[in-house]
C-alpha positions, 0 to 999 in steps of 0.5 A: 502721561508720564512726565519726562522732566527728570531733573529741573535745575538752574544753571550758571554756565561760564565759558572760560576759554572759547578759542576752539570748539572741536567735535568729540573724537577718540584720542590719546591725552596730550597736554599740549592740546588746548581745550576750552574749560567750562564751569557748571553750577546747579541748584535743584528745585524744591518739589513745589517749584518742580510741580510748576514747571511740570504743569507747563511741560504737561500742557505743552505735551497735551496740546501736541498729543491732540494735534497730528500736525504738531506730532508731524512737526516734531518728528524729524527722524527722516531728516538728516541730523546735520541738517537739523543741527545746522538750522538750530545753530544758524538760528542761535548765531543769528539771535546772538548776533542781533543781541550784540554778543561777541563771537556769536558763532562760537556761542552758537556752537557751544549752545548746540554741541550736545546735539551734534555729538550725541544724536544720529537723528531726531525723533518726535519724542526727543524733540518734544521732550527737549523743547517743552522742557527747555522753554518751561524751565527758561520761563520759570527762571525768568519768573513768569510761571506760577502754579496758576498760569504754568499750564497755560504757558505750555499750551501757548508755546505749543500753539506758537509751534502749531502756527508754524506747521505750514513753514519749511522751518516750522520748529525754528519759527515756533521756537523763536515765537515762544522765546520772545513771548517769555521776556525781552532778551539781552546779551546776558539773558541770551547766553543764559538762554543758550546755556539752558538749551545746551544743558537740556540736550546734554541731559537727554544725551545722557539718557539716550543709548546712542550717546553712549556709543562714543564712550564705548568706542573710545573705551574699546580703542583704549583698553580693548574692553568698554567696561 
């Protein structure tokens, strides 16, 4: 299996201003418009540490490849994208609220924004890539993954999803079980978790053809030539 883990990193993301989160649209630049600012710092992991995360991801993928139930669970290509995004946002908002975070709705909005702005539907390949990468990278950041147990963690995450295949919200339940199996959550860790989720979808968006549509559309409107 070709690894889908293109970049592994640790991320520190600070929301400097969270006054307003608007969908991305094509518009002329206006200095009077207030926009939130974000600072992102990344550290690329050395090869031996990347191998640990890749082992976890491969274990997750192997389990899914061997299970028709899991393949069907992750394939949401026939489900309206807005419905999928709405469920994910509700999950994170509920999670942040339970942790006592301030303005959990705004944090959840930022966490899931790359999904809303870039994906017209969610194929099994895209969802599998993002959830396996996200969980394994977060587990690594929490210091629980080693070369000896990484693959087992990947298998365990997949099993949590498989336990939820009969539920209408199987992916959400599998995600919740997986997250809570890694380490106890605090407000700070919850926000860090949201940052990893956001960045994983952002990386996928960069590599997805549909995510370039807005760029070309805006370029054409502005210049008459997307190039």
